[in-house]
C-alpha positions in Angstrom: 0.0 -0.2 0.2 1.4 3.3 -0.9 2.1 6.3 2.0 1.0 10.2 1.4 2.4 12.9 3.9 -0.3 15.3 3.7 0.7 19.3 3.0 -2.3 20.9 2.6 -0.7 24.2 2.0 0.3 22.6 -1.4 -1.3 22.9 -4.6 0.9 20.4 -6.2 1.9 17.2 -5.3 5.0 14.8 -5.4 5.4 11.1 -6.0 8.0 8.6 -5.7 7.5 5.1 -7.0 10.6 2.5 -6.2 11.7 -1.2 -6.5 14.4 -3.0 -5.9 16.7 -3.9 -8.8 19.9 -6.2 -8.9 22.8 -4.9 -7.3 26.3 -5.0 -9.2 27.9 -5.5 -5.9 26.5 -8.9 -5.5 28.7 -10.8 -7.5 28.0 -11.6 -11.1 24.6 -10.3 -12.6 22.7 -12.9 -14.8 21.7 -11.8 -18.4 18.3 -11.3 -17.5 19.4 -8.9 -14.6 21.4 -7.0 -17.2 18.8 -6.9 -19.7 16.4 -5.2 -17.3 19.2 -2.5 -16.1 19.7 -1.7 -19.7 16.0 -1.6 -20.4 15.4 0.6 -17.3 18.7 3.1 -18.3 17.5 3.2 -22.1 14.5 5.5 -20.2 16.6 7.8 -18.0 17.9 11.0 -18.4 16.5 13.8 -20.7 16.3 12.3 -24.1 13.3 13.4 -26.3 12.1 9.9 -26.2 11.9 9.5 -22.3 8.8 10.1 -20.0 10.6 13.1 -18.7 10.6 14.7 -21.9 7.1 13.7 -22.8 5.7 14.3 -19.4 7.2 17.9 -19.5 5.9 18.6 -23.0 2.1 18.1 -21.9 2.7 20.2 -18.6 2.2 17.2 -16.6 5.3 17.0 -13.8 8.2 19.7 -13.9 10.8 16.9 -13.3 9.8 13.3 -13.9 11.2 10.1 -15.5 12.6 7.1 -14.7 15.8 6.6 -11.9 18.0 3.8 -12.0 20.8 3.3 -9.4 23.2 0.4 -10.0 23.3 -0.4 -6.4 19.7 -1.7 -6.3 16.9 0.6 -7.2 14.8 1.8 -9.6 12.3 4.2 -9.7 9.6 6.5 -11.1 9.5 9.8 -9.8 7.5 13.0 -10.3 7.2 16.3 -8.7 5.1 19.9 -9.4 2.3 17.2 -10.3 -1.0 19.6 -11.2 -2.9 16.4 -10.9 -1.1 13.4 -9.8 -3.6 11.0 -11.3 -3.3 12.1 -14.8 0.7 12.0 -14.4 0.8 8.0 -13.2 -1.7 7.5 -15.7 0.1 9.0 -18.8 3.6 7.4 -17.4 2.1 4.3 -17.3 0.2 4.4 -21.0 3.9 5.2 -22.3 5.7 2.0 -21.3 2.3 0.2 -22.2 2.5 1.6 -26.0 6.0 2.8 -26.3 7.9 2.5 -29.3 11.2 2.6 -30.5 12.9 5.5 -31.7 16.4 4.1 -32.7 19.7 4.1 -30.7 17.9 2.7 -27.9 20.7 0.4 -27.1 23.7 3.2 -27.4 21.4 5.7 -25.4 21.5 2.8 -22.5 24.9 2.3 -22.8 26.0 6.2 -22.3 23.6 6.2 -19.3 25.5 3.3 -17.6 29.3 4.8 -18.5 29.1 7.8 -16.5 32.2 10.1 -15.7 33.2 12.7 -12.6 35.5 14.3 -14.7 33.8 17.4 -14.5 33.2 17.2 -10.4 35.5 19.1 -8.1 38.1 17.3 -6.4 36.4 17.5 -3.0 32.9 15.9 -5.0 35.0 13.1 -6.8 36.9 11.9 -3.3 33.2 11.7 -1.6 31.7 10.0 -4.3 34.5 7.6 -4.4 34.4 7.2 -0.6 31.0 6.4 -0.8 31.6 3.7 -3.6 33.8 1.8 -1.7 31.9 2.1 1.2 29.3 0.4 -0.9 31.2 -2.4 -2.2 31.9 -0.6 -5.3 35.7 -1.0 -5.9 37.2 -0.6 -9.3 37.4 -4.5 -9.9 33.6 -4.6 -9.3 32.5 -1.8 -11.4 35.1 -3.2 -14.0 33.5 -6.4 -14.2 29.9 -4.9 -14.2 30.7 -2.6 -17.4 32.7 -5.3 -19.0 29.3 -7.3 -18.5 27.2 -4.7 -19.8 28.9 -4.5 -23.2 28.8 -8.0 -23.6 25.2 -8.5 -23.3 24.2 -5.3 -25.3 26.7 -6.4 -28.1 23.5 -9.0 -29.2 20.5 -6.7 -28.3 18.3 -4.4 -30.7 16.0 -1.7 -30.0 13.2 -4.5 -29.9 14.8 -6.2 -27.2 14.9 -3.2 -24.9 11.2 -2.8 -25.7 10.4 -6.1 -25.0 12.7 -5.9 -21.8 11.0 -2.6 -20.2 7.5 -4.4 -19.8 8.9 -5.2 -16.4 8.5 -1.2 -15.5 5.2 -1.5 -15.1 5.8 -3.2 -11.6 6.4 0.4 -10.8 2.9 1.5 -11.1 1.2 -1.9 -10.3 3.4 -4.2 -8.2 2.5 -7.8 -9.4 1.5 -10.0 -6.2 3.9 -12.6 -7.5 6.7 -10.1 -7.6 9.4 -10.7 -4.8 11.1 -7.3 -5.1 10.0 -5.3 -2.3 8.4 -1.8 -3.5 8.0 1.5 -2.1 5.4 4.0 -3.4 5.4 7.4 -1.2 3.4 10.9 -1.7 3.4 14.4 -0.6 0.3 16.4 -1.3 -2.7 18.4 -0.2 -6.1 16.0 0.5 -7.5 17.0 -2.6 -4.1 15.7 -4.9 -3.9 12.3 -2.5 -7.4 11.7 -3.5 -6.8 11.5 -7.3 -4.0 8.8 -6.6 -5.3 5.8 -8.3 -4.4 3.4 -5.8 -5.3 2.6 -2.2 -3.3 5.0 -0.3 -2.3 5.3 3.5 -2.2 9.2 4.5 -0.2 11.0 7.5 0.1 14.5 8.6 3.4 16.3 10.1 1.7 16.0 13.7 2.0 12.2 13.6 5.8 13.1 13.9 5.6 16.0 16.4 7.5 15.0 19.7 5.8 15.8 22.9 7.1 15.9 26.0 6.1 12.5 26.8 7.8 11.4 24.0 11.1 12.8 25.3 11.1 11.0 28.5 10.4 7.4 26.7 12.5 8.2 23.5 10.0 6.7 21.3 8.6 8.0 18.0 5.0 9.5 18.4 3.6 7.3 16.1 0.2 6.0 16.4 -0.5 2.3 16.8 -1.6 1.8 12.8 1.6 3.3 11.8 4.0 1.4 14.0 3.9 -1.4 11.7 5.0 0.6 9.1 8.5 -0.4 7.0 11.7 1.7 8.6 12.4 3.2 5.4 8.9 4.5 4.8 9.2 6.2 8.6 12.6 7.5 7.7 11.2 9.2 4.6 8.0 10.6 6.1 10.3 12.1 9.0 13.0 13.6 6.5 9.9 14.9 4.6 8.1 16.7 7.6 11.5 18.0 8.6 12.4 19.6 5.2 8.7 21.4 5.1 8.9 22.5 8.7 12.5 24.1 7.5 10.9 25.8 4.7 8.2 27.1 7.1 10.7 28.7 9.4 13.1 29.9 6.7 10.0 31.5 5.2 8.6 33.1 8.5 12.3 34.9 9.2 12.3 36.0 6.0 9.1 37.7 6.2 10.2 39.1 9.7 
């Protein structure tokens, strides 16, 4: 079930749908896993054929599209949605009726082979340290990229289109799919009502810390929310903190 954070002062909404994907740090990826990775990468970025460009042209979202992380995550993200229902309906239809535009395999590979040459020295060091902490040393990255080239050599655009069908699980999780899914929204009550799937709603006040909570060192969560996945709780708490900080900054600016 999806989770929605109520933000009544907002006239637009943000939606994140994420599912677990193969992690290149776990060892040699199977051919199917590599093909799924390439299929997701084919729709990342700002290419004219991507859901980002199509949604932006129709005014359905300011920034949106597919994001693919080699450390184990594929997600659909959209922000500044005037109607979250229309945005998700368009994105789902996009993947049901997509057509090849030529060069999908090459585009996917370009998304896989990124460079940090344009970053500052400190940013590159930070990224390298993060990779090492995640188990993504040079040897792992080299094997992963060699595997990508090996599998991509025999692929055509038609294969990318066929393999992309699994991305529909981002919008309607398959009950037989064992990959954990996370669906999170932020928006007003009217926006959350437009969401096409069952939704559990939370408000910032659900996370306010009272004196009693400080004495027990427990999160102020109602019983129905204590069973939430820890990742969902962390995302909600982070989103609440950001919203409160934004309001404080606005109030100080007005003063």
